[in-house]
Every structure is written in C-alpha cells, then in structure tokens.
C-alpha positions in Angstrom: -160.4 -19.6 -7.4 -160.6 -23.4 -7.8 -160.3 -23.0 -11.6 -157.2 -20.8 -11.2 -155.5 -23.4 -8.9 -156.4 -26.2 -11.3 -154.9 -24.2 -14.2 -151.6 -23.7 -12.2 -151.5 -27.4 -11.4 -152.0 -28.4 -15.0 -149.5 -25.9 -16.2 -146.8 -27.2 -13.8 -147.2 -30.9 -14.5 -147.2 -30.3 -18.2 -144.2 -28.0 -18.1 -141.0 -29.9 -19.1 -138.7 -27.5 -17.2 -140.7 -28.0 -14.0 -140.7 -31.8 -14.4 -136.9 -31.7 -15.1 -136.4 -29.7 -11.9 -138.5 -32.1 -9.8 -136.8 -35.2 -11.1 -133.3 -33.9 -11.8 -132.7 -30.7 -9.8 -129.7 -28.5 -10.7 -128.4 -25.2 -9.4 -129.8 -23.4 -12.4 -133.2 -25.1 -12.3 -133.6 -24.6 -8.5 -132.7 -20.9 -8.9 -135.3 -20.4 -11.6 -138.2 -22.1 -9.8 -137.3 -20.6 -6.4 -137.5 -17.2 -8.2 -140.8 -18.2 -9.9 -142.3 -19.1 -6.5 -141.2 -15.8 -5.0 -143.0 -14.1 -7.8 -146.1 -16.3 -7.5 -146.5 -16.8 -3.7 -150.2 -17.9 -4.0 -149.1 -20.8 -6.2 -146.9 -22.5 -3.7 -149.6 -25.0 -2.6 -150.1 -26.0 -6.2 -146.3 -26.3 -6.7 -146.2 -28.8 -3.8 -149.1 -30.8 -5.3 -147.5 -30.8 -8.7 -144.2 -32.0 -7.2 -146.0 -34.8 -5.3 -147.8 -35.8 -8.4 -144.7 -36.0 -10.6 -142.7 -37.8 -8.0 -145.4 -40.4 -7.6 -145.8 -40.9 -11.3 -142.0 -41.3 -11.7 -141.8 -43.7 -8.8 -144.6 -45.9 -9.9 -144.5 -45.7 -13.7 -142.7 -48.9 -14.1 -144.0 -50.7 -11.1 -147.8 -50.7 -11.4 -149.7 -53.5 -13.0 -153.0 -53.0 -14.9 -155.0 -54.0 -11.8 -152.9 -51.7 -9.5 -153.3 -48.8 -11.9 -157.1 -49.3 -12.1 -157.2 -49.5 -8.3 -155.3 -46.3 -7.9 -157.5 -44.5 -10.4 -160.6 -45.7 -8.5 -159.2 -44.4 -5.3 -158.2 -41.1 -6.8 -161.7 -40.6 -8.3 -163.2 -41.5 -5.0 -161.1 -38.9 -3.3 -159.2 -41.5 -1.3 -155.4 -41.4 -0.7 -153.5 -44.1 -2.7 -151.9 -46.8 -0.6 -148.4 -45.2 -0.9 -147.9 -42.1 1.2 -144.2 -41.2 1.2 -143.2 -37.8 2.5 -142.2 -35.3 -0.1 -140.0 -32.3 0.1 -139.9 -28.8 -1.3 -136.8 -26.9 -0.2 -136.2 -29.2 2.7 -139.7 -29.0 4.2 -141.6 -32.4 4.5 -145.1 -32.2 3.2 -147.8 -34.8 3.5 -149.9 -35.7 0.4 -152.9 -33.4 0.0 -156.3 -34.2 -1.2 -157.4 -32.3 -4.4 -160.8 -31.3 -5.5 -162.9 -33.8 -7.6 -162.4 -31.7 -10.7 -158.7 -31.5 -10.3 -158.4 -35.3 -9.5 -160.4 -36.0 -12.7 -157.8 -34.2 -14.7 -155.1 -36.2 -12.9 -156.9 -39.4 -13.6 -157.2 -38.5 -17.2 -153.5 -37.9 -17.5 -152.7 -41.1 -15.7 -155.1 -43.0 -18.1 -153.5 -41.4 -21.2 -150.0 -42.3 -19.9 -151.1 -45.9 -19.3 -152.8 -46.4 -22.7 -149.8 -44.8 -24.4 -147.5 -47.2 -22.6 -149.6 -50.2 -23.8 -149.5 -49.0 -27.4 -145.7 -48.4 -27.3 -145.1 -51.9 -25.8 -147.1 -53.5 -28.6 -145.4 -51.6 -31.4 -141.9 -51.8 -29.9 -141.6 -54.6 -27.3 -137.9 -53.8 -26.7 -137.7 -51.5 -23.6 -136.0 -48.2 -24.4 -133.6 -47.1 -21.6 -133.7 -43.3 -21.1 -130.3 -41.7 -21.0 -129.2 -40.4 -17.6 -129.5 -36.7 -17.2 -126.4 -34.8 -18.1 -124.8 -33.0 -15.1 -124.1 -29.3 -15.6 -120.4 -28.8 -16.1 -119.2 -25.5 -14.5 -116.1 -23.7 -15.7 -114.1 -21.2 -13.6 -111.7 -18.4 -14.7 -109.6 -17.2 -11.8 -107.4 -14.2 -12.3 -104.5 -13.5 -9.9 -103.4 -10.0 -9.1 -101.9 -8.3 -12.1 -103.7 -10.4 -14.7 -106.9 -9.4 -16.7 -108.7 -11.7 -19.2 -111.4 -11.7 -21.8 -114.0 -14.5 -21.8 -116.7 -15.4 -24.3 -119.6 -17.2 -22.7 -121.7 -20.0 -24.5 -124.3 -17.4 -25.6 -121.7 -15.0 -27.1 -121.7 -12.6 -24.1 -118.3 -11.0 -23.7 -116.8 -10.6 -20.2 -113.7 -8.6 -19.3 -112.5 -10.0 -16.0 -110.3 -7.8 -13.9 -107.3 -8.7 -11.7 -107.9 -10.7 -8.5 -111.3 -11.7 -9.8 -113.2 -15.0 -10.5 -116.0 -15.9 -12.8 -117.9 -19.2 -12.6 -120.2 -20.2 -15.5 -121.7 -23.3 -17.0 -120.3 -25.0 -20.1 -123.8 -24.6 -21.7 -126.7 -22.3 -20.6 -130.1 -23.8 -20.1 -133.2 -23.1 -22.2 -134.7 -20.8 -19.6 -131.8 -19.1 -17.7 -128.2 -17.8 -18.1 -126.6 -17.8 -14.7 -123.0 -16.9 -13.7 -121.2 -16.2 -10.4 -118.7 -13.4 -9.9 -116.2 -12.5 -7.2 -114.2 -9.3 -7.9 -114.8 -7.0 -10.9 -115.9 -7.6 -14.5 -117.4 -5.7 -17.4 -120.2 -7.5 -19.2 -121.5 -7.1 -22.7 -124.6 -9.3 -22.6 -126.1 -10.7 -25.8 -129.9 -9.9 -25.8 -132.2 -12.9 -25.3 -135.7 -12.1 -24.1 -136.5 -15.8 -23.3 -133.4 -16.3 -21.2 -132.6 -13.7 -18.5 -128.9 -13.2 -17.8 -128.2 -13.3 -14.0 -125.0 -12.5 -12.1 -124.7 -13.6 -8.5 -122.2 -11.9 -6.2 -121.6 -11.8 -2.4 -124.3 -9.2 -1.8 -126.3 -8.7 -4.9 -128.2 -10.4 -7.8 -128.2 -8.6 -11.1 -130.7 -9.5 -13.8 -130.7 -8.3 -17.4 -131.9 -9.3 -20.9 -129.2 -7.6 -23.0 -127.0 -4.7 -21.9 -123.5 -3.6 -20.9 -122.4 -2.8 -17.4 -119.6 -3.0 -14.8 -119.8 -4.9 -11.5 -117.3 -4.4 -8.7 -117.9 -6.9 -5.9 -114.7 -7.9 -4.2 -115.5 -10.0 -1.1 -115.3 -8.1 2.2 -115.2 -4.6 0.7 -117.2 -1.8 2.3 -119.2 -1.0 -0.9 -120.0 -3.1 -3.9 -121.3 -1.5 -7.1 -122.9 -2.0 -10.5 -122.6 0.8 -13.1 -124.9 0.6 -16.2 -123.5 1.8 -19.6 -126.3 0.7 -21.9 -129.7 -0.9 -21.4 -131.5 -1.4 -18.1 -130.5 -3.6 -15.2 -132.4 -4.9 -12.1 -130.3 -5.3 -9.0 -131.5 -7.0 -5.8 -129.8 -7.3 -2.4 -129.9 -10.2 0.1 -132.9 -8.7 1.8 -135.0 -8.9 -1.5 -135.0 -5.2 -2.1 -134.6 -4.3 -5.7 -133.8 -1.2 -7.9 -133.9 -0.6 -11.6 -130.8 1.1 -13.1 -130.7 3.0 -16.4 -127.7 4.2 -18.4 -125.2 6.4 -16.4 -126.7 5.2 -13.1 -124.8 3.3 -10.5 -126.1 1.1 -7.6 -124.0 1.0 -4.4 -124.7 -1.9 -2.0 -123.3 -1.4 1.4 -122.5 -4.1 4.1 -125.8 -3.2 5.6 -127.4 -4.3 2.3 -128.9 -0.9 1.4 -129.1 0.1 -2.3 -128.2 3.7 -3.2 -128.5 5.1 -6.7 -126.0 7.7 -8.0 -124.3 8.7 -11.2 -120.7 7.9 -12.2 -117.7 8.9 -14.3 -117.5 6.4 -17.2 -113.7 6.5 -17.5 -113.1 6.3 -13.8 -115.3 3.2 -13.4 -114.7 1.3 -16.7 -111.4 2.6 -17.9 -109.5 -0.4 -16.4 -110.7 -2.6 -19.3 -109.0 -0.2 -21.7 -105.7 0.1 -19.7 -106.7 3.4 -18.1 -105.9 4.0 -14.4 -107.8 7.0 -13.0 -107.3 8.6 -9.6 -109.7 11.3 -8.4 -108.8 12.8 -5.0 -107.3 9.4 -4.0 -105.7 8.8 -0.6 -102.6 6.6 -0.4 -104.8 3.7 0.7 -106.8 4.1 -2.5 -103.6 4.2 -4.6 -102.2 1.2 -2.8 -105.3 -0.9 -3.3 -105.6 -0.1 -7.0 -101.9 -0.5 -7.9 -101.7 -3.8 -6.0 -104.5 -5.3 -8.0 -103.4 -3.7 -11.3 -99.7 -4.7 -11.2 -99.7 -7.6 -8.7 -97.4 -6.0 -6.2 -97.4 -5.4 -2.4 -96.6 -2.1 -0.7 -94.2 -1.7 2.2 -94.4 1.6 4.0 -91.3 3.0 5.8 -91.5 4.0 9.5 -93.7 7.1 9.9 -94.7 7.2 6.3 -97.7 9.4 5.5 -98.9 10.9 2.3 -100.5 14.2 3.4 -102.3 15.2 0.2 -104.8 13.4 -2.1 -103.8 12.6 -5.6 -105.7 13.1 -8.9 -104.2 11.8 -12.2 -104.6 9.4 -15.1 -102.3 6.9 -16.8 -102.9 4.9 -19.9 -101.0 1.6 -20.5 -98.1 2.8 -18.3 -95.5 0.7 -16.5 -95.6 0.6 -12.7 -92.4 2.7 -12.5 -93.9 5.5 -14.6 -97.1 5.5 -12.5 -95.1 5.7 -9.3 -92.8 8.4 -10.7 -95.8 10.6 -11.3 -97.5 10.0 -7.9 -94.2 10.2 -5.9 -93.1 13.5 -7.5 -96.4 15.3 -7.0 -96.9 13.9 -3.5 -93.4 14.4 -2.1 -92.2 10.9 -1.2 -89.7 8.4 -2.5 -90.0 4.8 -3.5 -88.1 1.8 -4.9 -89.4 -1.4 -6.5 -87.8 -4.8 -5.7 -89.2 -8.4 -6.0 -92.8 -7.4 -6.6 -92.7 -5.1 -3.7 -92.9 -1.3 -3.7 -91.1 0.4 -0.7 -92.3 3.9 0.0 -90.7 6.4 2.4 -90.1 10.1 3.0 
C-alpha cells in the first residue's frame, strides 16, 4: 500500500499537467483533475501531499540559500516539519502539511537535491537569470444565436457544430493537451473529430456529455421540462448532476428530467436532427408544440385571439419553407385563421 501511495505521489509531482494545474489553475485544468480525483478517490490524500510539495517548491525555489536548503533537507530526512507551515488548499478546504513516510521523503529529498544541483549548474553556464513567461490565460469565445438564426461553427480541433436558434456555445480559442471542453445552452448537432488522448466534453444545465469522436444532437434549453441527447454515430457517455451515468449507442436517446433521472429510448432521426437540414417535423403536435418550434425557427411571437383553441393535434413536415407556407398548411388542416404582422403571428377562429 505504501509503495502504491508513493507511486501516485511521484506520478503527480512529475506530471506537467498536474503542476500546471496547481500553479496556474484554469477552468479546463480544474475540471480534468476534479474528474481524475472522482475516478481515483483513494488517491486524494496523495493529491493533497503533491499539491503541498509543488506549492512549497514554487514558493521557495528562488528564496533558499545553500545553507537553508541543506537545513530543509536534513529536517525532511529526519521526518521533521520544515520551518514554514502555510495552510494549503484543495477545492477550498484548508489542509495542514502532512508527514510522509521515510521512503517517500527520501524521494522528495532526492528531487530537491537534483533541482538544487541543476540550478547551480545553470547559474555557472548562464549567469543571466531567465525570466519565465507568464502563463497564457485561456481565451473563451461565445457564439450566441438569437431566435430565427442558425449557424455553423468549426472548433479549434476541426469539430463541426451546427448551432440552432436561441442557442449559445462557449468554447476556448485553443483546446488543451488533455481535454476539449465546451459549454452549451440550447440545441446543437456535433460532429466530433476523434482524438483518443483528448476527450470531448459538453457541459449543459443538467448534464455532462463525454465522447472521443462521434456525432450526436443535444437539446438543452434552460428551464425546459426534459433535455436530451440523441446519438447518430459512435458511443456517448452522459452524466447528470447527481453523478449517475449512462452509455448511449447509435439510435439511442437519453432524456434528463428536472428530477435529474436519465431515461434511455429510441428516436426518429429526421424529427430530432432535421432542423440542421431545414426540415421542420411535427408529430401529433399540440398548438403549444407548434408555437414553441416556430417561435425558435422564425424568430416570431404568437398572439392568440380570445377563446382560441386548437382542438386537434397536427402531424406534418416542411422543408425550407417560409413561415407563411407553414402556417397555411397548419391553419387549413386545423381549422383556424391567422395573420402575420411585425414578427408576430395572430391566430384566431
């Protein structure tokens, strides 16, 4: 067990991505290492130790004299706490420095000694101090479609996103070496470029979707009763806020309710993804369904006349049609009248 803990500690302090996260945390790095800890709960103690070690090294690397470094090494090998004992944090929880086993501290001491000797050699060969460039902040971009507008976005890795009306996609200017993370509000169809070393993750109001390379549709408008993900090709892992997860295969859809439950079902491809090809499909639609879909599609508001009710449900399909042609078909078969004026549709008997 001790060897396993020592291996985890050594892995973390020599992992560049981990060191970058400790010293320069970003949204992407924090998401990745939080997920890593969720998947390795027994390693959390070693994560805290590794964070403490890296923070101490960073804080003292340009402040310790030779005598001070020797003194610190002696104290470490003797299993004593160094003179400095600042509090350290992991996800907001203060942690006091923890004593390690003799074997583990010997590894630490060896690493410290190597760093010190390397610094001496560099100083002799190049006495001019090299200033490390400041870490580059992640630049996020946002595409925000109003009602009636759709758009096509090519992400930094080549992934294609068709963004529906009244939808927003937030993504970094460049993806990291370990993760491709985007945030979605509304609806979008993704064709994700395969990259086994960098999972592609979409965060929405109620779910987190993780893939390597696949195509699928996500519908997640804020506040709606049900949000969904429908897989066209490949496999997708979807998780809710409670941490429950499900694997979806082609032709499977995951429905996430406000209660955070995940239900799997099948779906009609044209009905779910036809919007990206200009196809509006209604299947046993109530007037409320029609109103919601046409409002998003054409960017209009509906005004119902006094006592207006559509008694029947409507089934039909339109491809790249104007709002007037769509309303003609629905009104004729459903027995009501309408007029369009100033981005408003007035319906009445």
